[in-house]
C-alpha positions as CSV (number, residue, x, y, z in Angstrom):
1,M,53.7,87.0,70.6
2,K,51.0,88.6,68.5
3,R,50.4,85.2,66.8
4,L,50.2,83.4,70.2
5,L,47.8,86.0,71.6
6,S,45.6,85.7,68.5
7,L,45.5,82.0,68.9
8,I,44.5,82.2,72.6
9,L,41.7,84.6,71.9
10,S,40.4,82.8,68.8
11,R,37.0,81.3,68.4
12,T,38.6,77.9,67.8
13,T,40.3,78.0,71.2
14,F,37.1,79.0,73.0
15,I,35.2,76.1,71.4
16,L,38.0,73.7,72.2
17,L,38.0,74.7,75.9
18,L,34.3,74.2,76.0
19,L,34.7,70.7,74.5
20,L,37.4,69.8,77.0
21,A,35.1,71.0,79.8
22,Q,32.4,68.6,78.4
23,I,34.8,65.7,78.3
24,A,36.0,66.4,81.9
25,F,32.4,66.7,83.1
26,F,31.5,63.5,81.3
27,F,34.5,61.7,82.9
28,V,33.7,62.9,86.4
29,T,30.0,62.0,86.1
30,I,30.7,58.5,84.9
31,N,33.2,57.9,87.7
32,F,30.7,59.3,90.3
33,L,27.9,57.0,89.0
34,A,30.3,54.0,88.9
35,R,30.1,53.9,92.7
36,Y,26.8,52.1,92.1
37,Q,27.4,48.5,91.2
38,Y,24.8,48.3,88.5
39,V,26.3,51.3,86.7
40,H,29.8,49.9,87.1
41,T,28.7,46.5,85.6
42,A,26.7,48.1,82.8
43,S,29.7,50.2,81.8
44,Y,31.9,47.2,81.5
45,I,29.2,45.3,79.5
46,I,28.9,48.3,77.1
47,T,32.6,48.4,76.7
48,I,32.8,44.7,75.8
49,I,30.0,45.1,73.3
50,I,31.6,48.2,71.7
51,V,35.0,46.5,71.4
52,A,33.4,43.4,69.8
53,Y,31.5,45.8,67.4
54,L,34.7,47.6,66.4
55,I,36.5,44.3,65.7
56,Y,33.6,43.1,63.6
57,K,33.1,46.5,61.8
58,E,34.5,46.8,58.3
59,E,36.9,49.7,58.8
60,N,40.6,50.4,58.7
61,P,42.4,48.3,61.4
62,I,44.5,51.3,62.6
63,Y,41.4,53.4,63.1
64,K,39.8,50.6,65.1
65,L,42.9,50.3,67.3
66,S,42.8,54.1,67.9
67,W,39.5,53.6,69.6
68,I,40.0,50.2,71.1
69,I,43.1,51.1,73.0
70,P,41.7,54.1,75.0
71,I,38.4,52.2,75.5
72,M,40.3,49.3,77.1
73,I,42.5,51.6,79.2
74,F,39.4,53.5,80.5
75,P,36.7,50.8,80.4
76,L,34.2,52.8,82.5
77,F,34.6,56.0,80.5
78,G,35.7,54.8,77.1
79,G,32.7,52.8,75.9
80,L,30.2,55.4,76.9
81,F,32.3,58.1,75.4
82,Y,32.4,56.3,72.1
83,L,28.6,56.0,72.1
84,F,28.2,59.7,73.0
85,Y,30.8,61.0,70.5
86,K,31.0,58.6,67.6
87,N,27.3,58.1,67.0
88,T,26.4,61.8,67.3
89,N,26.6,62.0,63.5
90,I,25.0,63.5,60.4
91,S,21.3,63.0,60.4
92,K,19.6,60.5,58.1
93,K,17.9,63.3,56.2
94,R,21.3,64.8,55.4
95,I,22.7,61.5,54.3
96,Q,19.6,61.0,52.1
97,L,20.1,64.4,50.6
98,Y,23.8,63.6,49.9
99,D,22.8,60.3,48.2
100,M,20.2,62.0,46.1
101,I,22.7,64.6,44.8
102,E,25.2,61.8,44.0
103,L,22.6,59.7,42.2
104,E,21.4,62.7,40.1
105,R,24.9,63.4,39.0
106,M,25.7,59.7,38.3
107,A,22.6,59.4,36.2
108,Y,23.9,62.3,34.0
109,V,27.5,61.2,33.6
110,Q,28.3,58.8,30.8
111,R,31.5,57.2,29.6
112,N,33.0,59.1,26.8
113,K,33.0,56.6,23.9
114,D,35.9,58.5,22.2
115,I,38.3,57.7,25.0
116,D,40.3,54.5,25.4
117,H,39.3,53.8,29.0
118,D,41.5,52.2,31.6
119,K,40.7,50.9,35.1
120,I,40.9,54.4,36.7
121,S,38.6,56.2,34.2
122,N,36.1,53.3,34.3
123,Y,36.0,53.4,38.1
124,L,35.6,57.2,38.3
125,A,32.9,57.1,35.6
126,K,31.0,54.5,37.6
127,I,30.8,56.8,40.6
128,G,29.9,59.8,38.5
129,W,33.2,61.5,37.5
130,Q,33.6,61.8,33.8
131,A,36.8,61.6,31.7
132,Y,37.4,64.7,29.5
133,Q,39.6,65.5,26.6
134,N,39.9,68.9,24.8
135,T,41.4,70.5,27.8
136,N,44.5,72.7,28.2
137,S,46.3,72.2,31.6
138,T,48.8,74.7,33.1
139,F,50.9,73.6,36.1
140,F,51.9,76.3,38.7
141,E,54.8,75.5,40.9
142,S,54.0,78.1,43.6
143,G,51.1,79.8,45.3
144,E,52.4,83.1,44.0
145,A,52.1,81.9,40.4
146,V,48.6,80.4,40.9
147,F,47.1,83.6,42.5
148,D,48.8,86.0,40.0
149,D,47.2,84.2,37.2
150,M,43.9,83.6,39.0
151,K,43.4,87.3,39.8
152,K,43.8,88.2,36.1
153,E,41.2,85.7,35.1
154,L,38.8,86.8,37.9
155,L,39.0,90.3,36.5
156,N,38.0,89.0,33.1
157,A,35.0,87.0,34.4
158,Q,31.8,87.7,32.4
159,A,29.0,85.5,33.9
160,Y,29.9,83.9,37.3
161,I,32.6,83.1,39.8
162,Y,32.4,80.0,42.0
163,M,35.0,79.7,44.8
164,Q,35.6,77.2,47.5
165,F,38.5,77.1,50.0
166,F,39.3,75.4,53.3
167,I,41.2,78.4,54.6
168,I,40.5,82.1,54.1
169,N,42.8,84.2,56.3
170,K,42.6,88.0,56.4
171,G,45.6,89.7,54.8
172,K,46.8,91.2,51.5
173,L,45.9,88.2,49.4
174,W,42.3,88.1,50.6
175,D,42.0,91.9,50.4
176,D,43.0,91.7,46.7
177,I,40.7,88.9,45.9
178,L,37.8,90.4,47.9
179,E,38.1,93.7,46.0
180,I,37.8,91.8,42.7
181,L,34.8,89.8,43.9
182,K,33.1,92.9,45.1
183,K,33.7,94.6,41.8
184,K,32.3,91.7,39.8
185,A,29.3,91.4,42.1
186,S,28.6,95.1,41.5
187,E,28.7,94.4,37.8
188,G,25.9,91.9,38.1
189,L,27.9,88.7,38.0
190,E,26.9,85.7,40.2
191,V,29.6,85.4,42.8
192,V,29.4,82.4,45.2
193,L,31.9,81.6,47.9
194,L,32.0,78.6,50.2
195,Y,34.6,78.2,53.0
196,D,35.2,75.8,55.9
197,D,34.2,77.2,59.3
198,Y,37.1,75.5,61.1
199,G,39.8,76.2,58.5
200,S,38.7,79.9,58.2
201,S,38.0,80.3,62.0
202,G,40.2,83.5,61.9
203,L,37.4,85.3,60.0
204,P,34.9,87.3,62.0
205,Y,31.8,85.6,63.4
206,R,29.0,85.6,60.8
207,Y,31.3,86.9,58.2
208,T,29.0,85.5,55.5
209,K,26.5,88.3,56.4
210,T,29.2,90.9,55.7
211,L,30.0,89.3,52.3
212,E,26.3,89.3,51.4
213,T,26.3,93.1,51.8
214,Y,28.8,93.2,48.9
215,G,26.5,91.1,46.7
216,I,28.5,87.9,47.3
217,E,26.5,84.7,48.1
218,A,28.6,83.2,50.9
219,Y,28.4,80.1,53.1
220,N,30.5,78.7,55.9
221,F,30.6,74.9,55.8
222,N,29.9,72.8,58.8
223,P,29.9,75.6,61.5
224,M,31.8,74.8,64.7
225,K,29.5,74.2,67.7
226,P,30.5,74.0,71.4
227,H,29.4,70.4,71.9
228,L,30.9,67.0,71.2
229,N,30.0,65.7,67.8
230,F,31.9,63.4,65.4
231,Q,30.4,65.4,62.5
232,M,32.9,68.2,63.4
233,N,35.6,66.0,62.0
234,Y,34.0,66.3,58.5
235,R,35.8,69.3,57.1
236,N,35.5,70.8,53.7
237,H,39.2,70.6,52.6
238,R,38.4,71.4,48.9
239,K,39.9,74.2,46.9
240,I,38.0,75.1,43.7
241,V,37.7,78.1,41.5
242,V,35.4,78.0,38.4
243,I,35.1,81.1,36.1
244,D,32.3,81.2,33.5
245,G,32.6,77.4,33.1
246,K,35.7,78.0,30.9
247,I,38.5,78.2,33.5
248,G,39.1,76.3,36.7
249,Y,41.7,76.1,39.4
250,T,42.6,73.6,42.1
251,G,45.6,72.5,44.1
252,G,47.0,72.8,47.6
253,I,46.6,76.5,47.8
254,N,44.4,78.4,50.3
255,I,43.8,82.1,50.6
256,G,46.4,83.4,53.1
257,D,49.5,85.5,52.9
258,E,51.7,82.5,53.8
259,Y,50.6,80.8,50.6
260,I,52.3,83.6,48.5
261,N,55.2,84.0,51.0
262,L,54.3,87.4,52.2
263,I,54.7,85.9,55.7
264,H,56.9,83.0,56.7
265,P,55.5,81.1,59.7
266,F,57.3,77.9,58.7
267,G,60.1,79.1,56.4
268,H,59.4,79.1,52.6
269,W,55.9,77.9,51.8
270,Q,56.0,75.6,48.8
271,D,52.7,74.9,47.1
272,A,51.4,74.0,43.7
273,G,48.2,74.2,41.6
274,I,46.7,73.5,38.2
275,K,44.6,75.6,35.8
276,L,42.2,73.9,33.5
277,E,40.8,75.4,30.3
278,G,38.2,73.5,28.2
279,E,35.9,70.6,28.8
280,A,37.3,69.3,32.1
281,V,36.3,72.6,33.8
282,H,32.8,71.2,33.8
283,G,34.0,68.4,36.2
284,L,35.1,71.1,38.7
285,Y,31.7,72.9,38.1
286,L,29.7,69.7,39.0
287,G,31.8,69.1,42.1
288,F,31.2,72.6,43.3
289,L,27.5,72.4,42.7
290,D,27.3,69.1,44.6
291,Q,28.9,70.7,47.7
292,L,26.8,73.8,47.4
293,R,23.5,71.9,47.2
294,F,24.5,69.7,50.1
295,H,25.4,72.6,52.3
296,T,22.3,74.7,51.4
297,K,20.0,71.7,51.4
298,D,18.8,72.9,47.9
299,Q,16.9,70.1,46.3
300,K,16.0,71.8,43.1
301,Q,16.8,70.2,39.8
302,I,19.9,71.6,37.9
303,D,21.0,71.5,34.3
304,Y,24.1,69.2,34.2
305,K,24.9,70.0,30.6
306,P,28.0,72.1,29.9
307,K,27.4,75.6,28.6
308,Y,30.8,76.0,27.1
309,I,32.3,74.1,24.2
310,P,36.0,74.8,23.6
311,N,37.3,75.7,20.1
312,F,40.4,73.5,20.4
313,S,41.0,69.8,20.6
314,S,43.4,67.5,22.6
315,K,43.5,63.8,23.2
316,H,45.0,63.5,26.6
317,I,42.7,62.6,29.5
318,V,41.7,64.9,32.4
319,I,39.3,63.8,35.2
320,P,38.4,66.1,38.0
321,F,37.0,64.0,40.8
322,F,35.8,64.5,44.4
323,D,35.9,62.5,47.6
324,A,33.6,62.6,50.6
325,P,33.4,60.8,54.0
326,L,29.7,60.1,53.7
327,D,29.7,57.4,50.9
328,K,32.5,55.3,52.4
329,E,33.9,54.9,48.9
330,Y,37.5,56.1,49.8
331,T,37.8,57.3,46.2
332,T,41.2,59.0,46.5
333,K,42.8,56.1,48.3
334,N,41.6,53.7,45.6
335,I,43.1,55.9,42.9
336,Y,46.4,56.1,44.9
337,M,46.5,52.3,45.2
338,Q,45.8,51.8,41.5
339,L,48.4,54.3,40.4
340,I,51.0,52.6,42.7
341,H,50.2,49.2,41.2
342,N,50.3,50.8,37.6
343,A,53.9,52.0,38.2
344,T,56.7,50.3,36.3
345,T,59.6,52.8,36.6
346,S,59.0,55.7,39.0
347,I,56.6,57.2,41.6
348,D,57.0,60.8,42.8
349,I,54.9,62.0,45.7
350,A,54.8,65.3,47.6
351,S,52.7,65.7,50.8
352,P,52.9,67.9,53.9
353,Y,51.9,64.9,56.0
354,L,52.8,61.2,55.8
355,I,50.5,59.1,57.9
356,L,49.6,56.0,55.9
357,D,47.4,53.0,56.5
358,Y,48.7,49.4,56.1
359,E,47.5,49.0,52.5
360,L,49.2,52.1,51.2
361,T,52.4,51.3,53.1
362,A,52.4,47.7,51.8
363,A,51.7,48.9,48.2
364,L,54.6,51.4,48.2
365,K,57.0,48.8,49.7
366,F,55.9,46.3,47.0
367,A,56.5,48.9,44.3
368,V,60.1,49.6,45.4
369,A,60.8,45.9,45.9
370,S,59.7,45.2,42.3
371,G,62.2,47.8,41.0
372,V,60.1,51.0,40.9
373,K,62.0,54.1,42.1
374,V,59.8,55.8,44.7
375,N,60.5,59.4,45.9
376,I,58.5,61.1,48.6
377,I,59.0,64.7,49.6
378,I,57.8,66.0,53.0
379,P,58.5,69.3,54.9
380,Y,61.7,70.1,56.7
381,I,59.9,72.6,59.0
382,P,56.7,71.3,60.4
383,D,53.5,73.3,60.9
384,K,52.1,70.7,63.5
385,R,54.8,69.2,65.7
386,I,52.9,66.1,66.9
387,V,51.7,65.2,63.4
388,Y,55.2,65.8,62.1
389,M,56.6,63.3,64.7
390,V,54.3,60.6,63.4
391,S,55.1,61.5,59.8
392,E,58.8,61.0,60.6
393,S,58.1,57.6,62.0
394,Y,56.4,56.5,58.8
395,A,59.2,58.1,56.8
396,K,61.8,56.0,58.7
397,E,59.8,52.8,58.0
398,L,59.5,53.6,54.3
399,S,63.2,54.7,54.1
400,Q,64.3,51.4,55.6
401,A,62.3,49.6,52.9
402,G,64.3,51.4,50.1
403,I,62.0,54.3,49.4
404,N,63.7,57.7,48.9
405,I,62.4,60.2,51.5
406,Y,63.3,63.8,51.2
407,K,62.8,66.8,53.5
408,F,62.2,70.1,51.7
409,K,65.0,72.1,53.3
410,P,63.7,75.7,52.6
411,G,60.7,75.2,54.8
412,F,57.2,73.7,54.5
413,I,55.9,71.9,51.4
414,H,52.1,72.0,51.2
415,S,51.8,70.5,47.6
416,K,49.7,67.4,47.2
417,M,51.0,65.7,44.0
418,M,51.8,62.3,42.5
419,V,53.5,61.5,39.2
420,V,53.8,57.9,38.0
421,D,56.1,56.8,35.1
422,Q,55.8,60.4,33.8
423,K,52.5,59.3,32.2
424,E,49.9,59.6,34.9
425,A,49.5,62.2,37.7
426,L,47.4,63.4,40.5
427,I,47.2,67.0,41.8
428,G,44.7,68.4,44.3
429,T,43.9,68.8,47.9
430,V,44.5,65.4,49.4
431,N,47.2,64.9,52.1
432,L,48.6,61.5,52.7
433,D,47.0,61.1,56.1
434,Y,43.9,59.6,57.6
435,R,41.9,62.8,57.8
436,S,42.2,63.5,54.1
437,L,41.7,60.0,53.0
438,Y,38.8,59.1,55.3
439,L,37.2,62.2,57.0
440,H,37.5,65.2,54.7
441,F,35.6,66.5,51.7
442,E,38.5,66.6,49.1
443,N,39.0,67.0,45.3
444,S,41.8,66.1,42.9
445,V,42.5,66.0,39.1
446,Y,43.7,62.8,37.5
447,L,45.9,63.3,34.3
448,K,46.9,60.8,31.8
449,N,49.4,61.5,28.9
450,D,48.9,65.2,29.5
451,P,51.9,67.3,28.4
452,V,51.7,69.1,31.7
453,I,52.9,66.0,33.5
454,K,56.5,66.7,32.2
455,D,56.3,70.1,34.0
456,M,55.2,68.4,37.2
457,K,58.1,65.9,36.9
458,K,60.6,68.6,36.4
459,H,59.2,70.4,39.5
460,F,59.7,67.2,41.5
461,D,63.3,67.0,40.4
462,D,63.8,70.7,41.4
463,L,62.2,70.0,44.8
464,I,64.5,67.0,45.4
465,A,67.5,69.1,44.5
466,A,66.4,71.6,47.3
467,S,65.8,68.8,49.8
468,I,67.8,66.7,52.3
469,D,67.8,63.0,52.1
470,F,66.1,61.5,55.1
471,K,69.0,59.0,55.5
472,D,71.4,61.8,56.0
473,I,69.5,63.3,58.9
474,K,70.6,62.6,62.5
475,H,68.3,60.1,64.2
476,P,66.4,61.6,67.2
477,N,67.1,60.5,70.8
478,I,65.4,57.6,72.5
479,I,62.8,59.7,74.3
480,Y,61.7,61.3,71.0
481,R,61.5,57.8,69.4
482,F,59.4,56.5,72.3
483,L,56.9,59.4,71.9
484,Q,56.7,58.5,68.2
485,V,55.8,54.9,69.0
486,I,53.0,56.1,71.4
487,L,51.7,58.7,68.9
488,K,51.8,56.3,66.0
489,G,49.2,54.2,67.8
490,F,46.8,57.2,67.6
491,S,47.8,58.2,64.0
492,S,44.4,57.7,62.6
493,I,42.8,60.4,64.7
494,L,45.6,63.0,64.4
């Protein structure tokens, strides 16, 4: 009851109600004006032009259909709503700033001549994400383990702490971390915190001002506004911690008590993360600075050279890389596709959501048809019922194609991981859904021949042992399946 009341009274609910009121007002206004013949005719002409534009536009077919269907159902309202909503976007100046930041980093990054490059490392180097060696990686199979280690390293920080999270929820975990950040800021360290305004909507309004009184430089990314704007879909879903340029963390984890299982809204919360020590931390550092400069509109020149040189050596490849909706590069999806095509024996994937486009679905089906064993783990207890219904529909399709789908029985799996042939791996913030692959700011780490991949593979095996095979689960009734068919048509906007 307390959780429901908090949701009803939240800032997110208030803004959502205002947005719904705007949509209702827009709908009523258009229908009122449609009594005039010229308005009625103009609306239909606009709808035809927009549908033709969407068909012609180079974009994912499912995403196109998600717009075309409602536009055709409501021809008077749909076309004008598309113009009003979809094209109210990030300004040209902001796009130019983003492009400038990208170009500056790309001009700095060079291919490491000591590395035997493959397609993935060549591709990432071309878009400004360098391959590193001389890096120690530590895999953490739970949020508890990540934050226990992180808090120790934060206390040992000597120069700066950079942190970025999608969600910060008040609770014991945030209280513990905040006390450390306050302590370090009081010691004269540079402490910078960036969080997403939507994901962290449970924080007080203008919470950044409170943090600044503690000496913490804080920013809330893409603040929510009570007016319709497609830009509101662009969320900062990244999770990054960089300490002194020597230590870095990323993974599925956010700052909230559910991530360390102090509370259990969806059963046992299963998450994972990775700690980097050495050269590859510089990749996380660059990605954090990119986001900070874009958010603060800071156009000053920065020094891209690493300040820390590790005193150890290793030959495996580690590449932190970042994805953004503004360049239309679809970096993470491209890496997923290449990894699937690289696979010869096995593919293991964990994701809280399973809403795939045609290319990824076809690639996975081809992999299993060619003899590759494909395992995908999704939650048993959902956090979003509608999204979960769509995930189950994709799970059924993939299961029928011979892919092993498992539901994590203890509760909710939030890890975002992939292991291929026990030689290559991805771990980071990207869910297998349209929002992560097309609309969010995300980050991941690509690993090749890193010893930590064996730890990740063992973790996958343990997860499967704690899961239920999708084929052994009773099929839902016909009404449930009918709703899944309807919702699947709108999967790209869920």
